[in-house]
C-alpha atoms as a printed R data frame, in Angstrom:
    type eleno elety resid chain resno       x       y       z
1   ATOM     1    CA   MET     A     1  15.026   8.893   4.277
2   ATOM     2    CA   LEU     A     2  14.845   7.021   0.978
3   ATOM     3    CA   ASP     A     3  15.689   9.496  -1.748
4   ATOM     4    CA   ASP     A     4  13.033   9.527  -4.446
5   ATOM     5    CA   PRO     A     5  11.414  12.857  -5.421
6   ATOM     6    CA   LEU     A     6   8.587  11.016  -7.187
7   ATOM     7    CA   LEU     A     7   7.502   9.064  -4.096
8   ATOM     8    CA   PHE     A     8   8.139  12.053  -1.826
9   ATOM     9    CA   ASN     A     9   5.160  13.759  -3.515
10  ATOM    10    CA   GLU     A    10   2.921  10.650  -3.679
11  ATOM    11    CA   TRP     A    11   0.142   9.550  -1.341
12  ATOM    12    CA   LEU     A    12   1.344   6.383   0.410
13  ATOM    13    CA   ALA     A    13  -0.570   4.183   2.832
14  ATOM    14    CA   VAL     A    14   0.728   4.084   6.414
15  ATOM    15    CA   GLY     A    15  -1.988   2.388   8.474
16  ATOM    16    CA   TRP     A    16  -5.575   1.252   8.904
17  ATOM    17    CA   SER     A    17  -7.890   4.007  10.100
18  ATOM    18    CA   SER     A    18  -9.427   1.678  12.679
19  ATOM    19    CA   GLU     A    19  -6.071   1.180  14.395
20  ATOM    20    CA   VAL     A    20  -5.390   4.830  15.186
21  ATOM    21    CA   GLY     A    21  -7.449   6.136  18.066
22  ATOM    22    CA   ALA     A    22  -6.694   7.613  21.473
23  ATOM    23    CA   VAL     A    23  -3.198   6.109  21.604
24  ATOM    24    CA   PRO     A    24  -0.474   7.482  19.278
25  ATOM    25    CA   LYS     A    25   0.922   4.957  16.798
26  ATOM    26    CA   SER     A    26   4.381   4.852  15.253
27  ATOM    27    CA   GLN     A    27   5.014   4.024  11.588
28  ATOM    28    CA   ARG     A    28   7.875   4.338   9.129
29  ATOM    29    CA   LEU     A    29   7.624   5.775   5.634
30  ATOM    30    CA   LEU     A    30  10.513   6.171   3.186
31  ATOM    31    CA   GLY     A    31  12.926   5.645   6.047
32  ATOM    32    CA   ARG     A    32  11.356   8.380   8.161
33  ATOM    33    CA   ASP     A    33   9.737   7.771  11.560
34  ATOM    34    CA   LEU     A    34   6.158   9.062  11.840
35  ATOM    35    CA   VAL     A    35   3.634   9.339  14.638
36  ATOM    36    CA   LEU     A    36  -0.076   8.969  13.800
37  ATOM    37    CA   TRP     A    37  -2.637  10.335  16.258
38  ATOM    38    CA   ARG     A    38  -6.167  11.712  16.437
39  ATOM    39    CA   SER     A    39  -7.511  14.948  17.817
40  ATOM    40    CA   ALA     A    40 -11.250  15.496  18.170
41  ATOM    41    CA   GLN     A    41 -11.663  16.632  14.576
42  ATOM    42    CA   ALA     A    42  -8.895  15.066  12.526
43  ATOM    43    CA   ILE     A    43  -6.116  12.554  12.110
44  ATOM    44    CA   HIS     A    44  -2.512  13.740  12.116
45  ATOM    45    CA   ALA     A    45   0.799  12.481  10.750
46  ATOM    46    CA   TRP     A    46   3.922  14.101  12.163
47  ATOM    47    CA   GLU     A    47   7.592  13.381  12.384
48  ATOM    48    CA   ASP     A    48   8.027  11.178  15.440
49  ATOM    49    CA   LEU     A    49  10.275  13.642  17.228
50  ATOM    50    CA   CYS     A    50  10.060  16.184  20.036
51  ATOM    51    CA   LEU     A    51  12.395  19.067  19.202
52  ATOM    52    CA   HIS     A    52  13.340  19.554  22.850
53  ATOM    53    CA   ARG     A    53  15.424  16.418  23.477
54  ATOM    54    CA   GLY     A    54  14.526  14.140  20.590
55  ATOM    55    CA   ALA     A    55  12.108  11.766  22.322
56  ATOM    56    CA   ARG     A    56   9.592   9.822  20.253
57  ATOM    57    CA   LEU     A    57   6.180  11.490  20.384
58  ATOM    58    CA   SER     A    58   4.598   8.110  19.632
59  ATOM    59    CA   LEU     A    59   5.462   7.119  23.224
60  ATOM    60    CA   GLY     A    60   3.383  10.019  24.519
61  ATOM    61    CA   THR     A    61  -0.318  10.518  25.130
62  ATOM    62    CA   VAL     A    62  -3.213  12.527  23.752
63  ATOM    63    CA   SER     A    63  -4.752  14.986  26.214
64  ATOM    64    CA   GLN     A    64  -7.267  17.761  25.528
65  ATOM    65    CA   ASP     A    65  -6.599  17.636  21.782
66  ATOM    66    CA   CYS     A    66  -2.845  17.884  22.296
67  ATOM    67    CA   LEU     A    67  -0.099  15.337  21.753
68  ATOM    68    CA   VAL     A    68   2.010  15.228  24.903
69  ATOM    69    CA   CYS     A    69   5.698  14.298  24.737
70  ATOM    70    CA   PRO     A    70   6.565  11.395  27.085
71  ATOM    71    CA   TYR     A    71   9.853  12.938  28.246
72  ATOM    72    CA   HIS     A    72   9.097  16.433  29.610
73  ATOM    73    CA   HIS     A    73   5.380  16.600  28.742
74  ATOM    74    CA   TRP     A    74   5.640  19.398  26.216
75  ATOM    75    CA   GLU     A    75   2.164  19.756  24.704
76  ATOM    76    CA   TYR     A    76   1.637  20.143  20.947
77  ATOM    77    CA   ASP     A    77  -1.744  21.236  19.605
78  ATOM    78    CA   ALA     A    78  -3.390  19.890  16.446
79  ATOM    79    CA   SER     A    79  -1.469  22.336  14.243
80  ATOM    80    CA   GLY     A    80   1.859  21.028  15.556
81  ATOM    81    CA   LYS     A    81   2.592  24.083  17.681
82  ATOM    82    CA   CYS     A    82   3.903  23.618  21.219
83  ATOM    83    CA   VAL     A    83   1.415  25.383  23.499
84  ATOM    84    CA   ARG     A    84   2.631  24.441  26.979
85  ATOM    85    CA   ILE     A    85   5.878  23.550  28.743
86  ATOM    86    CA   PRO     A    86   4.985  22.293  32.258
87  ATOM    87    CA   THR     A    87   8.356  23.151  33.835
88  ATOM    88    CA   HIS     A    88   7.885  26.785  32.747
89  ATOM    89    CA   PRO     A    89   4.089  27.212  32.719
90  ATOM    90    CA   ASP     A    90   4.230  31.024  32.528
91  ATOM    91    CA   GLN     A    91   6.742  31.144  29.704
92  ATOM    92    CA   PRO     A    92   5.436  31.183  26.114
93  ATOM    93    CA   PRO     A    93   6.969  28.261  24.189
94  ATOM    94    CA   PRO     A    94   9.627  29.213  21.621
95  ATOM    95    CA   VAL     A    95   8.329  29.877  18.118
96  ATOM    96    CA   ARG     A    96  10.594  27.082  16.826
97  ATOM    97    CA   ALA     A    97   8.891  24.589  19.138
98  ATOM    98    CA   ARG     A    98   6.720  23.088  16.412
99  ATOM    99    CA   ALA     A    99   6.386  19.512  15.206
100 ATOM   100    CA   THR     A   100   7.062  18.671  11.560
101 ATOM   101    CA   THR     A   101   3.655  17.867  10.070
102 ATOM   102    CA   PHE     A   102   2.683  16.096   6.843
103 ATOM   103    CA   HIS     A   103  -0.334  15.905   4.557
104 ATOM   104    CA   VAL     A   104  -2.665  13.142   5.711
105 ATOM   105    CA   ARG     A   105  -6.049  11.812   4.554
106 ATOM   106    CA   GLU     A   106  -8.261   8.792   5.134
107 ATOM   107    CA   ARG     A   107  -9.885   6.776   2.368
108 ATOM   108    CA   TYR     A   108 -10.976   3.144   1.884
109 ATOM   109    CA   GLY     A   109 -10.224   2.487   5.562
110 ATOM   110    CA   LEU     A   110  -6.576   3.438   5.034
111 ATOM   111    CA   ILE     A   111  -4.520   6.376   6.272
112 ATOM   112    CA   TRP     A   112  -2.562   8.012   3.447
113 ATOM   113    CA   VAL     A   113   0.393  10.350   3.961
114 ATOM   114    CA   CYS     A   114   2.347  12.555   1.574
115 ATOM   115    CA   LEU     A   115   5.711  13.778   2.872
116 ATOM   116    CA   GLY     A   116   5.967  16.478   0.212
117 ATOM   117    CA   THR     A   117   3.345  18.195  -1.928
118 ATOM   118    CA   PRO     A   118   0.665  15.894  -3.409
119 ATOM   119    CA   GLN     A   119   0.736  16.019  -7.197
120 ATOM   120    CA   ARG     A   120  -2.415  13.906  -7.658
121 ATOM   121    CA   ASP     A   121  -5.312  12.581  -5.643
122 ATOM   122    CA   ILE     A   122  -5.288   9.330  -3.703
123 ATOM   123    CA   PRO     A   123  -5.449   6.357  -6.142
124 ATOM   124    CA   CYS     A   124  -8.981   5.710  -7.363
125 ATOM   125    CA   PHE     A   125 -10.539   2.394  -6.325
126 ATOM   126    CA   PRO     A   126 -14.272   3.022  -6.779
127 ATOM   127    CA   GLU     A   127 -15.439  -0.447  -5.737
128 ATOM   128    CA   ALA     A   128 -14.386   0.255  -2.142
129 ATOM   129    CA   GLU     A   129 -16.928   3.091  -2.008
130 ATOM   130    CA   ASP     A   130 -19.712   1.281  -3.897
131 ATOM   131    CA   SER     A   131 -22.520   0.143  -1.583
132 ATOM   132    CA   SER     A   132 -23.156  -2.919  -3.763
133 ATOM   133    CA   TYR     A   133 -19.695  -4.241  -2.879
134 ATOM   134    CA   ARG     A   134 -18.444  -5.679   0.382
135 ATOM   135    CA   ASN     A   135 -14.931  -4.780   1.587
136 ATOM   136    CA   VAL     A   136 -12.468  -6.899   3.546
137 ATOM   137    CA   LEU     A   137  -9.129  -5.435   4.621
138 ATOM   138    CA   ALA     A   138  -6.048  -7.685   4.686
139 ATOM   139    CA   GLY     A   139  -2.455  -7.198   5.759
140 ATOM   140    CA   PRO     A   140  -0.245  -5.359   5.914
141 ATOM   141    CA   TYR     A   141   2.096  -8.026   4.607
142 ATOM   142    CA   VAL     A   142   5.784  -7.501   5.324
143 ATOM   143    CA   PHE     A   143   8.134  -8.094   2.396
144 ATOM   144    CA   GLN     A   144  11.909  -7.979   2.730
145 ATOM   145    CA   ALA     A   145  11.956  -6.584  -0.781
146 ATOM   146    CA   ASN     A   146  11.515  -3.302  -2.590
147 ATOM   147    CA   GLY     A   147   8.083  -2.118  -3.675
148 ATOM   148    CA   PRO     A   148   8.452  -2.442  -7.472
149 ATOM   149    CA   ARG     A   149   9.202  -6.160  -7.098
150 ATOM   150    CA   VAL     A   150   6.065  -6.586  -4.966
151 ATOM   151    CA   ILE     A   151   3.843  -4.768  -7.455
152 ATOM   152    CA   GLU     A   152   5.265  -6.568 -10.473
153 ATOM   153    CA   ASN     A   153   4.508  -9.881  -8.779
154 ATOM   154    CA   PHE     A   154   0.929  -8.682  -8.217
155 ATOM   155    CA   LEU     A   155   0.660  -8.007 -11.952
156 ATOM   156    CA   ASP     A   156   2.175 -11.340 -13.014
157 ATOM   157    CA   VAL     A   157  -0.573 -13.730 -14.190
158 ATOM   158    CA   ALA     A   158   1.854 -16.394 -15.422
159 ATOM   159    CA   HIS     A   159   2.929 -17.411 -11.901
160 ATOM   160    CA   LEU     A   160  -0.611 -18.178 -10.702
161 ATOM   161    CA   PRO     A   161  -0.740 -21.854 -11.843
162 ATOM   162    CA   PHE     A   162   2.556 -22.640 -10.110
163 ATOM   163    CA   VAL     A   163   3.070 -20.474  -7.013
164 ATOM   164    CA   HIS     A   164  -0.647 -20.629  -6.165
165 ATOM   165    CA   ALA     A   165  -1.420 -24.104  -7.504
166 ATOM   166    CA   GLY     A   166  -4.759 -25.407  -6.277
167 ATOM   167    CA   LEU     A   167  -5.959 -21.901  -5.450
168 ATOM   168    CA   LEU     A   168  -5.422 -19.414  -8.255
169 ATOM   169    CA   GLY     A   169  -4.182 -21.761 -10.943
170 ATOM   170    CA   ASP     A   170  -3.647 -25.302 -12.136
171 ATOM   171    CA   PRO     A   171  -0.192 -26.491 -13.320
172 ATOM   172    CA   ALA     A   172  -1.989 -28.746 -15.824
173 ATOM   173    CA   ARG     A   173  -3.678 -25.698 -17.370
174 ATOM   174    CA   PRO     A   174  -0.984 -22.977 -17.296
175 ATOM   175    CA   GLU     A   175  -1.537 -21.402 -20.731
176 ATOM   176    CA   ILE     A   176  -1.895 -17.620 -20.868
177 ATOM   177    CA   GLU     A   177  -3.464 -16.388 -24.083
178 ATOM   178    CA   ASP     A   178  -2.091 -13.249 -25.683
179 ATOM   179    CA   TYR     A   179  -3.560  -9.996 -24.396
180 ATOM   180    CA   GLN     A   180  -3.185  -6.304 -25.034
181 ATOM   181    CA   VAL     A   181  -1.855  -3.618 -22.707
182 ATOM   182    CA   GLU     A   182  -2.581   0.091 -22.899
183 ATOM   183    CA   ALA     A   183  -0.023   2.414 -21.350
184 ATOM   184    CA   ALA     A   184  -0.501   6.149 -20.768
185 ATOM   185    CA   PRO     A   185   1.223   8.730 -18.568
186 ATOM   186    CA   GLU     A   186  -1.456   8.272 -15.901
187 ATOM   187    CA   GLY     A   187  -1.177   4.474 -15.713
188 ATOM   188    CA   ILE     A   188  -1.476   1.056 -17.346
189 ATOM   189    CA   LEU     A   189  -4.486  -1.043 -18.342
190 ATOM   190    CA   ALA     A   190  -4.594  -4.725 -19.332
191 ATOM   191    CA   LYS     A   191  -7.978  -6.319 -20.071
192 ATOM   192    CA   ASP     A   192  -9.639  -9.701 -20.490
193 ATOM   193    CA   ILE     A   193  -6.813 -11.995 -19.398
194 ATOM   194    CA   ARG     A   194  -8.358 -15.468 -19.148
195 ATOM   195    CA   VAL     A   195  -7.219 -17.834 -16.369
196 ATOM   196    CA   TRP     A   196  -8.606 -21.138 -15.020
197 ATOM   197    CA   GLN     A   197  -8.655 -21.148 -11.214
198 ATOM   198    CA   PRO     A   198  -9.558 -23.976  -8.787
199 ATOM   199    CA   ASP     A   199 -10.462 -21.485  -6.017
200 ATOM   200    CA   PRO     A   200 -10.459 -17.930  -7.389
201 ATOM   201    CA   ASP     A   201 -11.688 -16.106  -4.286
202 ATOM   202    CA   GLY     A   202 -11.628 -18.370  -1.259
203 ATOM   203    CA   THR     A   203 -15.161 -19.726  -1.696
204 ATOM   204    CA   GLY     A   204 -13.889 -23.091  -2.967
205 ATOM   205    CA   LYS     A   205 -15.668 -22.934  -6.357
206 ATOM   206    CA   PRO     A   206 -13.513 -23.411  -9.512
207 ATOM   207    CA   ALA     A   207 -14.098 -21.066 -12.442
208 ATOM   208    CA   GLN     A   208 -12.781 -19.619 -15.666
209 ATOM   209    CA   VAL     A   209 -12.125 -15.986 -14.779
210 ATOM   210    CA   PHE     A   210 -11.143 -12.853 -16.661
211 ATOM   211    CA   TYR     A   211  -8.707 -10.350 -15.181
212 ATOM   212    CA   THR     A   212  -8.524  -6.627 -15.838
213 ATOM   213    CA   TYR     A   213  -5.469  -4.968 -14.294
214 ATOM   214    CA   ARG     A   214  -4.887  -1.283 -13.666
215 ATOM   215    CA   VAL     A   215  -1.627   0.264 -12.498
216 ATOM   216    CA   LEU     A   216  -2.597   3.495 -10.777
217 ATOM   217    CA   ARG     A   217   0.677   4.671  -9.228
218 ATOM   218    CA   PRO     A   218   4.246   3.372  -9.150
219 ATOM   219    CA   LEU     A   219   3.405   1.361  -6.021
220 ATOM   220    CA   THR     A   220  -0.368   0.922  -6.334
221 ATOM   221    CA   ALA     A   221  -2.288  -1.420  -8.623
222 ATOM   222    CA   CYS     A   222  -5.623  -3.202  -8.685
223 ATOM   223    CA   PHE     A   223  -7.485  -5.842 -10.592
224 ATOM   224    CA   THR     A   224 -11.052  -6.894 -11.289
225 ATOM   225    CA   LYS     A   225 -11.632 -10.631 -11.615
226 ATOM   226    CA   SER     A   226 -14.893 -11.342 -13.441
227 ATOM   227    CA   GLN     A   227 -17.112 -14.431 -13.530
228 ATOM   228    CA   GLY     A   228 -20.139 -13.183 -15.427
229 ATOM   229    CA   GLU     A   229 -21.822 -10.617 -13.189
230 ATOM   230    CA   GLN     A   230 -19.692 -11.590 -10.199
231 ATOM   231    CA   LYS     A   231 -16.809  -9.198  -9.613
232 ATOM   232    CA   PHE     A   232 -13.911  -9.739  -7.240
233 ATOM   233    CA   CYS     A   233 -11.609  -6.710  -7.005
234 ATOM   234    CA   MET     A   234  -8.360  -6.162  -5.160
235 ATOM   235    CA   LEU     A   235  -6.313  -3.056  -4.432
236 ATOM   236    CA   ASP     A   236  -2.653  -3.631  -3.593
237 ATOM   237    CA   THR     A   237  -0.730  -0.591  -2.393
238 ATOM   238    CA   VAL     A   238   2.845  -0.856  -1.182
239 ATOM   239    CA   THR     A   239   4.603   1.307   1.400
240 ATOM   240    CA   PRO     A   240   8.403   1.631   1.292
241 ATOM   241    CA   VAL     A   241   9.334   1.392   4.969
242 ATOM   242    CA   ALA     A   242  13.105   1.275   4.591
243 ATOM   243    CA   ALA     A   243  15.604   0.103   1.982
244 ATOM   244    CA   GLY     A   244  14.663  -3.478   1.163
245 ATOM   245    CA   GLU     A   245  11.555  -3.527   3.348
246 ATOM   246    CA   SER     A   246   7.965  -2.932   2.246
247 ATOM   247    CA   LEU     A   247   4.431  -3.257   3.547
248 ATOM   248    CA   ALA     A   248   1.619  -4.388   1.228
249 ATOM   249    CA   TRP     A   249  -1.892  -3.229   2.167
250 ATOM   250    CA   VAL     A   250  -4.736  -5.130   0.496
251 ATOM   251    CA   ILE     A   251  -8.422  -4.288   0.067
252 ATOM   252    CA   LEU     A   252 -10.754  -6.987  -1.228
253 ATOM   253    CA   SER     A   253 -14.030  -5.738  -2.750
254 ATOM   254    CA   PHE     A   254 -16.663  -8.066  -4.206
255 ATOM   255    CA   ASN     A   255 -20.349  -8.008  -5.129
256 ATOM   256    CA   TYR     A   256 -21.338 -11.566  -4.110
257 ATOM   257    CA   ALA     A   257 -20.852 -14.143  -1.287
258 ATOM   258    CA   LYS     A   258 -21.556 -11.402   1.199
259 ATOM   259    CA   ASP     A   259 -22.275 -13.860   4.005
260 ATOM   260    CA   LEU     A   260 -18.854 -15.471   3.814
261 ATOM   261    CA   PRO     A   261 -16.972 -14.748   7.089
262 ATOM   262    CA   ALA     A   262 -14.352 -12.029   6.663
263 ATOM   263    CA   GLU     A   263 -11.814 -14.149   8.524
264 ATOM   264    CA   GLU     A   264 -12.088 -16.884   5.901
265 ATOM   265    CA   LEU     A   265 -11.342 -14.422   3.118
266 ATOM   266    CA   ARG     A   266  -8.543 -12.819   5.102
267 ATOM   267    CA   SER     A   267  -7.050 -16.244   5.854
268 ATOM   268    CA   PHE     A   268  -7.173 -17.085   2.141
269 ATOM   269    CA   GLN     A   269  -5.355 -13.852   1.301
270 ATOM   270    CA   ASP     A   270  -2.811 -14.490   4.055
271 ATOM   271    CA   ARG     A   271  -2.031 -17.861   2.497
272 ATOM   272    CA   VAL     A   272  -1.659 -16.413  -1.005
273 ATOM   273    CA   SER     A   273   0.545 -13.554   0.220
274 ATOM   274    CA   LEU     A   274   2.804 -15.943   2.140
275 ATOM   275    CA   GLN     A   275   3.352 -17.900  -1.074
276 ATOM   276    CA   ASP     A   276   4.198 -14.678  -2.922
277 ATOM   277    CA   LYS     A   277   6.495 -13.511  -0.132
278 ATOM   278    CA   ALA     A   278   8.804 -16.512  -0.457
279 ATOM   279    CA   ILE     A   279   9.244 -15.905  -4.198
280 ATOM   280    CA   VAL     A   280   9.553 -12.114  -4.158
281 ATOM   281    CA   GLU     A   281  12.105 -12.121  -1.360
282 ATOM   282    CA   SER     A   282  14.202 -14.608  -3.341
283 ATOM   283    CA   GLN     A   283  14.361 -12.546  -6.539
284 ATOM   284    CA   ARG     A   284  17.683 -11.193  -7.752
285 ATOM   285    CA   PRO     A   285  18.667  -8.572  -8.505
286 ATOM   286    CA   GLU     A   286  16.806  -6.939  -5.640
287 ATOM   287    CA   LEU     A   287  16.387  -3.777  -7.720
288 ATOM   288    CA   LEU     A   288  13.850  -4.187 -10.542
289 ATOM   289    CA   PRO     A   289  15.706  -3.926 -13.880
290 ATOM   290    CA   LEU     A   290  14.136  -1.216 -16.027
291 ATOM   291    CA   ASP     A   291  16.469  -2.089 -18.897
292 ATOM   292    CA   LEU     A   292  14.432  -4.647 -20.818
293 ATOM   293    CA   GLN     A   293  17.625  -6.297 -22.088
294 ATOM   294    CA   ALA     A   294  18.575  -7.332 -18.551
295 ATOM   295    CA   GLU     A   295  16.084 -10.232 -18.350
296 ATOM   296    CA   LEU     A   296  14.118 -12.466 -20.723
297 ATOM   297    CA   HIS     A   297  10.483 -11.665 -21.565
298 ATOM   298    CA   LEU     A   298   7.549 -13.525 -23.107
299 ATOM   299    CA   LYS     A   299   4.148 -12.461 -24.440
300 ATOM   300    CA   SER     A   300   2.626 -13.347 -21.075
301 ATOM   301    CA   ASP     A   301   4.902 -10.698 -19.535
302 ATOM   302    CA   ARG     A   302   3.329  -7.838 -21.495
303 ATOM   303    CA   ILE     A   303   2.003  -6.042 -18.415
304 ATOM   304    CA   ALA     A   304   5.328  -6.367 -16.586
305 ATOM   305    CA   ILE     A   305   7.133  -4.987 -19.634
306 ATOM   306    CA   ALA     A   306   4.727  -2.034 -19.755
307 ATOM   307    CA   TYR     A   307   5.175  -1.487 -16.012
308 ATOM   308    CA   ARG     A   308   8.965  -1.337 -16.292
309 ATOM   309    CA   ARG     A   309   8.819   1.031 -19.254
310 ATOM   310    CA   TRP     A   310   6.343   3.255 -17.394
311 ATOM   311    CA   LEU     A   311   8.514   3.412 -14.279
312 ATOM   312    CA   LYS     A   312  11.478   4.390 -16.418
313 ATOM   313    CA   GLU     A   313   9.480   7.169 -18.082
314 ATOM   314    CA   LEU     A   314   8.343   8.439 -14.674
315 ATOM   315    CA   GLY     A   315  11.925   8.519 -13.455
316 ATOM   316    CA   LEU     A   316  11.398   6.283 -10.419
317 ATOM   317    CA   ARG     A   317  14.614   5.849  -8.407
318 ATOM   318    CA   TYR     A   318  13.437   3.706  -5.527
319 ATOM   319    CA   GLY     A   319  13.776  -0.049  -5.944
320 ATOM   320    CA   ALA     A   320  14.731   0.134  -9.622
321 ATOM   321    CA   ALA     A   321  17.885  -0.101 -11.654
């Protein structure tokens, strides 16, 4: 398991709620193998391991509100306790025959897991629960990179005219005006960052937009992109799967163009994320330098500078140097 006490006690996304039903699903989180499954009343996240002979429970089945091991059909109830061993039906299962269970919740269409003890609530993204907004889920996008690099790229407005030319920026109009950043123990806020975009949201209409960024957790951030009363919001939350491998889960929330097909918006986001992927996976060093003397910085990097300082204050170990 990746060793980071801070992330061990954080809520991290592990899957879309819609993809976990009657069939158990495997997932990795911080280098640990999990099984996600549903009983009649709840969703569950356990270590993907039967204590009898080490088989993966994710290869099993759900029967009568129990998760059944594929190897010897030991049955585990919703609490994680083994309640039946078919080869010895009259013998009470050993007290130690219990799956390792984790905190799990569902919100915004995502499944969130905490391997330790949650210190705070799931990151707040109110637009996803506002009936005046429409939500489109995108990803997860696989990055062969560590989470802090992925999030810092999400926060970087200066790359938009070049990496996303013709979509989110114009190389002929790359200027980023100075902006202010507010940093506090609970997160980071940067407001009113003006950017010209040929296609700011996949609808094909160019516009001058204003970004407001919020960093909510070490690996979760969001922005609101404003064009007058039109608001396009995005949550980006990153899951450390293993060392050097991350998943980025994206929620798009917007209060206009509600008839636009979801697949068009998802395809647009796929294209943007693929462009980001090539850059982020190329960055060296792979660990994000928290020492501000290690790289060069400009005024347009204010939010990245604040992010690095904040991570250092939090004591993040994962993906940082």
